[in-house]
N, C-alpha and C positions, 0 to 999 in steps of 0.2 A: 552606561554610555547614554548620554543625552541625544535625543533626536533633533535634527535641524528642520528648518522649514521645508515645504514641498519642493521637489526638483522638477524641472521640465522633463516630460516623458512622452515619447511617441509610442503609443501602444496600438497603432492602427493596423499593424501587420501589412502595410501597403507594399506590394510587389514582393511579398514573402509568403511562403506556404505556412499554414497554421493548422496542421491536420489533427483531428481528434483521434482518440482510440489508444489502445495499449498493445505493445508488441510482446513484452515479457512480464511475467508475474512470478515473483519470488516470495516465499513465505517461510517464517520461522516462528516457532512457539516462543513466547517470552521466557519460558523457563530454561531455554537453551542459550540465552544471552546472559553473560556475567555482568552484573551491575545495571545501571540505568543507561539506555541508549535509545534514541539520541536524547541528550539533555540540553537545556537552554544554552549552556556554554558552547555547545557544538554548533549553534545556529546564528552566531553573531554577524556573520558576513552575508546573510541572505541565502546561504546554502549550508548543508550539513557537511562538516569537514573531517569527520572521523567515521570509521566503521566500528561495529560492535566488537567487543571481546567475547568470543564464543566459548562456551563450556566444553571441555574435553575435545571431542572430534565433531562437535555439532556444526552443521552447515545449513544454509538456506536451501529449500527445495524449490524446484521450478515446476509450476503447473502449466501445462499446455492446454489452454482453453480455446474453444471455438472462436473464430474471428468475430469481433463485434459484440462479445459477451462479457467484457470486463470494463468496469467504470470506476474511476476514483473521483471523490468529491470532497469539498471542504466548505465550511461556512463559519463566518465570524458571527457570534451570537451573544446576546445578553444586553442588559441596559448599560448606558454610559457609566463607567466606573466599575463595572462588573463583567466586562467582555472577555471572552476567550474564544478559542477555535474548536470546531468539531471536524474530525476526519471521518471519511466514510469510504467503503469499498463494496462493490457488488461484482460477483463473478458467477459463471455457469460452467458446470462440468457435464459434458454430454455423455449420455449412456447410463447404464445400470449394470453394475458388476460387483463382485465381492472385493475387488481391488479398490474401487471407488468407495464402497461402504467402509472398508478398513481405514482408508484415509480420513473419511468424514468422522469416524469414531474418535480420532485424535483431537478433534475440535470441541468435544464435549467439555464444557466448563474450562476450556483452555484458551487463553487469549494469544493473539499473534501480532507480529510486526511484519509489514509488507514492504518490499521494494519493487517498484514498477517502472518499466521503460515505456515512456510515452512514444507515440508515433513520430514525434518531432525529434526523438533521440535523447531526451532528458530522462534521467532516472530520478524518481521521487520516493520519499519515505512516508509511509502511512502508519500511524500508531507509534508507540514507544514501549520499551520493556516494562516501564512502570505505569503505563496507561494503554494497555494493549487493546486491540480490536477483538471483540467476541462476536463470532458470526452465528447467525440463525440460518437454518437451512430449510428449504422446501423442495419437494419433488413433484414433477408433472410427467405423466406417462404419455400424454398426447391422446387426442381423440381419433386420429387416423394416421396412416403411414407417413405422411409428409410433415406431421407436427413435430415440434421439438420435444425430445424426451431426455430428461436429465435433472440435475440438482442445481438450484440457485442458492448461493450463499450471500448474505447481506450482513454487514456489520458497520457500526459507527461508534465513536467514542468522543466525548467532549472534554473540555477542561485543559486544552493544550495552550501553552504560552505562544506558540508559533503556528502558522498556517502550514499546509503541505509544502515542503521545501525541496528543491533539487539536491541531489547528492553530488558532491564535488566530482567533476568528470574524471579526474586522475585516480579516484578510488574505485571506479567501476570495474576495472580489470582485476581487482584484488578481492572482490566480494567472494566469500567462501560459499560455493555452490556444490551440492551433491552431484556426483557423476550420474549420468543417465545409464540405467541398466538395460 
């Protein structure tokens, strides 16, 4: 599909809210997604128009992170003629427990795909099953009682043909999500 000249665009957000932040964080290891998702053919309309085909009974897990501790980012990078996009995510898990340690162990050398709900209500996809996000983790115990204690996970991956894109709103209700126990 050939692109046409620039279009007029009002991106001032005048008289509209434009809140930052993340409401919902969903994560799935790439090995639980059957095939490539999303792929470039799923992104032609400026949004992702399909959900992944999951293996067996696999589903996305929901992480409940402290308010203000999840961030999604993207960057177009490279010299002209060699440009692509980089996707990034950072999140914090508050606390220190065997449950958190067990969940973190699943990330060892295992890439993931994320679906996040932004505070504006848009759902976006970060990573893909063939180019997943591998996270690095760090822990801080805090120096005193009011300091934050927990794990920070950061990950980024480059080489995407598309920027972070919204998930088609009609698909949101059908995202396969694990039940909360």
